C-alpha positions in Angstrom: -3.2 -13.0 -19.2 -4.8 -9.8 -17.9 -1.8 -7.4 -17.3 -3.1 -4.7 -14.9 -2.0 -3.0 -11.6 -4.0 -3.0 -8.6 -3.1 -0.8 -5.4 -4.5 0.3 -2.1 -5.5 3.9 -0.5 -6.9 4.0 3.3 -5.5 4.7 6.6 -3.6 2.5 8.8 -5.9 -0.7 9.9 -8.2 -0.2 7.4 -7.9 -3.5 5.9 -5.7 -2.7 3.0 -3.3 -5.7 3.3 -6.1 -8.1 3.6 -7.8 -6.9 0.5 -4.7 -7.0 -1.3 -4.0 -10.8 -0.4 -7.7 -11.6 -1.3 -7.1 -9.8 -4.7 -4.2 -11.3 -5.7 -5.6 -14.8 -4.6 -8.6 -14.1 -6.6 -6.6 -13.0 -9.8 -3.2 -15.3 -9.4 -1.5 -12.2 -9.4 2.3 -11.4 -8.4 1.5 -9.7 -4.8 4.2 -7.3 -3.4 3.9 -5.9 0.2 5.9 -2.7 0.9 5.6 -3.8 4.8 7.0 -7.2 4.2 9.8 -6.3 1.9 10.9 -3.0 4.2 10.7 -5.7 7.2 13.2 -8.0 5.1 15.3 -5.3 3.8 15.9 -2.8 6.5 15.2 -5.0 9.8 15.3 -2.7 12.8 15.9 0.5 11.0 12.5 2.0 10.7 11.9 3.6 14.1 9.6 6.8 13.4 7.8 8.3 10.0 11.3 10.1 8.9 12.9 6.6 8.7 9.6 5.2 7.1 9.7 7.9 4.2 13.5 7.5 3.6 13.3 3.7 3.3 10.2 3.6 1.7 11.4 6.0 -1.2 14.5 3.5 -1.7 12.5 0.5 -1.9 10.3 2.1 -4.4 12.9 3.5 -6.4 14.3 0.1 -6.6 11.2 -1.6 -7.4 10.0 0.8 -9.9 11.0 -0.5 -13.3 11.1 -4.2 -11.9 7.1 -3.5 -11.5 6.8 -1.9 -15.1 8.7 -5.1 -16.5 6.4 -7.5 -14.7 3.3 -5.6 -16.1 4.7 -5.1 -19.6 5.0 -9.1 -19.9 1.6 -9.7 -19.2 1.4 -10.0 -15.4 -1.5 -8.8 -12.9 0.3 -7.3 -10.2 -1.1 -6.2 -7.0 1.0 -3.9 -4.6 0.4 -3.9 -0.8 1.8 -0.2 -0.9 0.1 2.8 0.5 -1.4 5.3 -2.0 -2.6 7.5 0.7 -1.3 11.0 -0.8 -1.2 12.6 -3.9 2.7 12.2 -3.7 2.4 8.8 -3.1 -0.5 8.0 -5.8 1.9 9.8 -8.4 4.4 6.9 -8.2 1.5 4.4 -9.1 0.2 6.8 -11.9 3.9 6.7 -13.1 4.3 2.8 -13.3 1.0 2.1 -15.0 1.1 4.9 -17.5 4.7 4.1 -18.2 3.8 0.2 -18.4 0.6 1.1 -20.5 -1.8 -1.1 -18.5 -5.0 -1.0 -16.8 -5.3 0.0 -13.0 -7.6 0.0 -10.0 -7.1 2.2 -6.9 -9.1 0.4 -4.3 -10.2 2.9 -1.4 -10.6 1.2 1.7 -12.8 3.7 3.2 -13.1 3.5 7.2 -13.4 5.7 9.9 -10.5 6.5 12.4 -12.6 4.8 15.3 -13.1 1.5 13.0 -9.2 1.9 12.0 -8.2 2.3 16.0 -10.5 -0.9 16.9 -8.6 -2.8 14.1 -5.6 -1.8 15.0 -6.1 -3.0 18.8 -7.2 -6.6 17.6 -3.9 -6.7 15.1 -1.6 -5.7 18.1 -3.2 -8.6 19.8 -2.2 -11.2 17.3 1.4 -9.7 16.5 4.3 -12.0 17.0 6.4 -10.7 19.9 9.0 -9.2 18.1 6.7 -7.2 16.0 6.3 -3.5 16.8 3.1 -2.7 18.0 1.2 0.7 16.9 -0.5 2.9 19.2 -3.4 5.2 18.7 -0.8 8.2 18.8 1.1 6.5 16.0 -2.0 6.1 14.1 -3.0 9.8 14.7 0.6 11.0 13.7 0.5 9.3 10.3 -3.4 9.9 9.8 -2.7 13.6 9.4 -1.0 12.9 6.5 -4.1 11.0 5.0 -5.3 12.9 1.5 -8.8 11.3 0.4 -8.3 10.7 -3.2 -10.4 12.7 -5.5 -12.0 11.6 -9.0 -10.2 14.7 -10.7 -6.6 12.6 -10.1 -7.7 10.6 -12.7 -7.6 7.2 -10.8 -10.1 4.2 -11.6 -11.1 4.1 -8.0 -13.1 1.4 -6.5 -14.4 1.8 -3.1 -14.6 -0.9 -0.5 
């Protein structure tokens, strides 16, 4: 078994979830999606960016030791959680360093225009009860995005 942590960096609607699913299937890996977990644990509670930050932190705090244990036991793990800021990336670094495993951060680099087009397509295919994400929300979230730098010490694979 190959215990390695895979995780994603990229703007909203860049294709991170699609890539995460593909990597998980190709590697027969354990797949954990922040969006899916938040939706199930905190239904109807995330209304804005502040709510997301609050509940995302709770989820990460809860999952931290569990993910490390999965890795230490020889599992390949794909986390569809954003590594879009320096502080978010530190969480991943703490995990793979504590577990003492290899890692790959996939940087799904897309322009704002491509992401907005993909966001429009995604919104058309959402279930009726799913919230739509408009361009204003995309812009509000994207202003926090920090492109990863080589000096951060990650094994970056550009997609």
